[in-house]
N, C-alpha and C positions, 0 to 999 in steps of 0.2 A: 247751701242751695240758694239760688237767687229767688227773689220774691216775684214769681211769675204771675201772681194774682194782679199785679199792677197793670197787666196787659189785658184785663177783662173787667166785666161788670155784670151785675144781675139786676134786671129791672123789677118793677113792682109785681108783675105777674109771674116772675120766676124765670124769665127767658135769660139765657146766659149768652153774652157777647164776647168776642175776642177782638182786640184792636190791632189793626195792621196799617201799613202805609197807604193802602188803598181804601181804608175805612173799616167800619165794624162789620162783622158778619156773625150770624147766629151759629153757635156751636152746640147748643143743647138747652135743657130746661132743668131747673132745680126746684123741687117742691118738698124736699124732705127736711128742711131745716132753715137755718139762717143763711142769708146770702153769702156771708164770708165762708161758710162751710162748703157752699156750692162752688165758689171760686177755687177754694183749696183742692176740691175734688178734681176739677178740670186741670188745675195747675200740676197735680201729681201725674196726670196722663201725659202732659207735656214733658215733665221730668223723665218719664219712662222713655219718650222719644229721644231726649237728649242723651240718656244713658246708652241707648242703642247706637246713637251716632258716635259717642265716645268709644265704645267697644270696637265699632267698625273702623274708626280712625286709628286706634291703637294697633289693631291687627294689620291694617294696611301699612302703617309705618314700620312695624316690626318685621314684615315679610312673612308672618305666620299664615296669612290668608292669601288666596289667589287674587291678584289684582282685578281680574275680570269679574270674579264673584263679588268682590267688594264694590266694584263700580255698579253692578246690578242692584246691590243693596242700597247704595247711595241714591241711585236714580228712583228706586221704589219709594224710599223715604221722602225724597224731594217731591215726587209727584203726589204723595199723600197729604202734604201740608195744606194744599188748597182746600181740602174738605175735612181736615183733621178736627175732631171734636176735643179740642184742647184749649187751654188758656196759657199763653206764654209769648216769648219773643219769637214769633213765627218768622218775621222778616230776618232777624239775626241768624236763626237756625237755617233758613233757606240760603242765606249768603254763605254760611259755613259749609253747607252741603254742596253748594256750587264750587267752592274752593276745593273741597275734597274730591269732587267729581273730576276736576282738572288734574289733580295729583294722581287719582286712580287711573285716569285715561293714559297719563304718561307712563305709569308703572305697568299698566296692561300692555301698552305698546312695546315697552322694554321687554316684557315677558314674552310677547309674541315674537319679537326679534330674536330673543335668546332661543326660543323653541325652534324658530326657523333655522337659526345657525346650527343648533344641535341636530336638527333633522338633516341639514345639508352635510354636516360632519359625519353623521351616522351613515348617510347614503354613500359618502365618499369612502368611508372605512370599509363598508360592506362591498362596494364595487372593487376597491383595491384587493380585498381578500379573495373575491371571485376571480379577478384577473390573475392573482398569484396562483390560485388553485388550478386555473386553466393552463397556466404556463408549466407548472409542475407536472400536470397530467400529460401534457404534450411532449415535454422535453427531458424531464429528469430521469436519470438512471441510477441515482443514489436512492435505492428503493427504501431502505430503512429511514434515512433522514427525511425523504419526501413524505413517507407515510406518517412519520411522527409530526411533521409540519402540518399535514392536512388535519390531524387530530387537534393540534393547537389552533388552527384556523377555525375549526368547528366550535371549540370551547370559547374562543374570542367572539365568534358570531353570536353565540347565545347571550353575551353580555351587552350587545349593541341594541339600543331601543330608539324609537322615534321615526323609523322609515314607514311610509304609508304601506298598507297591506298589499296593494296590488304590486307596487314596485318591489317590496320585500319578497313576494312570491316569485316574481320573475327572476330576481337575483338568486333565490334559493334553488330554483330549477337549474340555473347555470352551474352553481356550486355542486349540486348533487350529480349533475351530468359529468362534471370534471372529475369528481371523486370516483364515480363508477368507471370512467374511462381509464383513470390511473390504475384502478384495481384490475381491470381486464388486461391492460398492457403489462402490469407487473406479473400477473398470472401467466401470460404468454411467455414472458422472459424466463421465468423460473421453469416452465415446462420445457422450453428450449435448452435451458441450462442442464436440466435433468438428463435430457437426451445426450447432450455433449458429455456429461459426466459418465454416463453409461458407456459411451464410445471410448472415452479416455480410460475407463476401467479395463475394457477389453484390450486396448493397446498396452497398458501397463502390466496386465497379466501376462501378455506375450513377452514383454521385456523381462519380467521376473523369471519366467520359464527359461529364457535364454541364459540369464545370469546363473540360474541354478544348475544348468547343464555344464557351465564352464567352471564352476567352483572347485572341481576336483582335477582340473587340468594341470599339467606340469610343463606345458609350453609357455614359460613365464612371460616372455616378451610379447608374443602374439596375443596371448590371452589378456594380458594387461591392456593392450591396445583395444581389444574387442570390448572389454568391460568399460573402458573409458568412453568408447563410442556408444555403448548402451546407456551410460550415465548422461551423455549429451542428448540422446533421444528422450530419456526420461524427463530431463529439464525442459525440452522443447514441447513435450506433449501437454495437453490441457490437464487440469486437475480433476480427479474423480471425486466422488462424495467424500466428506471428511473421514468417515469411518473406513471406507475402502482404501482411500489414499494412505492412511496411516498403516493399515494392515499390510498392504502391498509394499509400501516403503520399507517396513521392517523386514519383510522377506528379501526384498531386493538388496537392502543394505547388508543383511546377514550373509547372502551369497558372495557379495563383494568382499566382506570382511574375512570370510572363510578362505577365499583364494589368496588374498594379500597377506593374511596371517601365515598361511603355509609357505608362501613365497618368502616372506620375511625370515621364517625359521630356516629355510633352505639357504637363503643368501647369507644369513648369519653364520650357519655352519660352514658355508663355502669361504666366507671371510676369515673365519678362524683357521681353516685349513690353509688358506693362502698366506696368512700371517706366519704360520708355522713353516710353510714352504719358503717364505721370504727369509726367515732366519737361517734355514738350511742353505739357501743360495748365497746369502751374505757370507756364511762360513766357508763355502766352497770358493767364493770369489777371493776371500782373504787368502785362502790356501793357494789359489792360482797366481795371485799377484805377488806372493812370496817366493815363487819358483826362481831358481838360479839359472836363468835362460842362457846367459853369456858363459857361465862356467861349465854347464852340462846341458847343452842344447838337446841332445837325444833323450836324456833322462827327463828334461822339462817337457819335451814333446809327448813322451809316454805318459807322464803324470797328468799332463793337460788333457789327454784323451780320456783317462779315467775320470777326471773331474767333469769333463763334458758329458760323459755317459751318466754320471750321477746327477749332473745339472738337469738333463732331460727327464730323468726319473723323479726329480724333486717336484715337478708339476708347476702349475700356474702360481703366480704371485699377484698382489694387487696391481692394477693397471698403472697407477701413478709411479710405481717403483720399477716396473718391468724394463722400460727403455733404458734407464740408467744402468741397471745391472747388466743387460745384454751388451751395452756399449763398452763397459769396462772389461767384460770377459773377452769381447772381440779384440780389444786392444792387446790383451795378453796373447791371444791367438795370433794376431798380426805380428807381434814381436817374435814369437816362436818361429813363425813361418819365415820372417826376415832373416833371422839368425841361421835357420836351417838352409835357406836358399844360398846365403853367403857361403856357408860351409860346403854346400854341394858344388858351387861354382869353383871353389878352390881345389876340388878333387879332379885328378887326370881322367881323361875319357876311358883309359884302360882299367882304371880302378873304380870307376863309377858304377856301383851296383845297378842303378836304374838304367844306365845305358846298356849294360850287359843283359838285363832282363828284356829290354826293348829289342835288342839284336836277336835274342832267342825267339821272341815272338815273331820277328820277321822271317827267321829261318823256318819256323813251324808253319807260317803262312805259305812259304814257298813250297814246302812239302805237300800241303793240302792241294795247292794248285797243280802240282805234278801228278798227284793221284787222280784228280778230276780229269786232267788231260788224258791220262792213261785209260780212264774209264770212258772217255768220249762223251761225258755228260755236259751238255752245253750250259745248262742252268748252274750246275756246280762250278763249272769253269768260270762263269761270269761272276758269281758270288765270291769265289776264291781270289780272282783278279782284283775285285774292288777292295776286299779286306787287305790284300797284300799292299796295294797302292796306299791305302790309308795308314798302315803301320810303318811303311817306308817313309811317308811324309812326316809322321810324328818323330821317327828316329832322326831324320835329317834336321828337324827343328831343334831337337834336344842336343844333337852334336854341335850345331851352330851356336847354341846358347852356351854350351860348355866352353 
């Protein structure tokens, strides 16, 4: 500790003086002992002031104290020095306090600027949150995402400090109004959606009923087309509620599956039958193609007729094989006809049994005409004349071809 007593004196009557640059001034009176003890007493008071200044300076420099509070303390101490009842270096302490006051003013200014910046930032953040909330309330249709974001905005709002009460209240009113507006708009949306889902449920119940009516049908092609059309209508219709949608879809799908499963079974049985028919026709075709048409045309013709009768009885074959089989059988038939025609042309008109048969038919037609004429029946006469003319024409053509 410095010897602060050097800055004071005690006169003969016990008056205590402190020495300053402006001269001496009375700080008290000491009557309780030696003058040295009196000076020490007033010096300890000064030391207490120095200690308070030390603490204030340390807290100011460390940032532990608010700069404006430190400045108030410094100014109070500085003002008290003029009348302080102490003995010590008052001028030095005053200069030190003046320097500290300058530092404290700078730090207080920095603190005010920081608070102003923080207040400006807080205001900007809350304003941005309010504007975002208002936009969500007015435009968003992502109801869950927007609702979650509004909760996040509220949580963030609670962490922001520093906005003045009036401004903060006005911003809060805007945010609350936006949140309420969003809640009302979301409620209206879901109310409308519920109505649409009920309507969709009615539509899909009707589609299910139609599908269930068709599930026992055996009109395979037409019903398949109808069920396909019902499926397109189902896909085009809005969705019902989740539970109703699932329940109705299961019924709708079950009706479709029932029909197509039955059709598949029928088609499978038909395919098996047609494959058996194919094997039968392939065997008949092999038999037809093996006929000795040139060596025995009449026998080949008779056998071919038997094969053709069995061919028709064999039934349908798979579509992809039908045309080829028919073409090959027709080739055999064409060959038999060609050989038979050639043989017929080589037969004389008198020996040709077909010409003999046709001449007999002409003679019979002439007799019917004669009977009609004898009866005087005009209608029968006309019909008999037409029939006779037709048969004579065919006979003439056959004789010319021969």
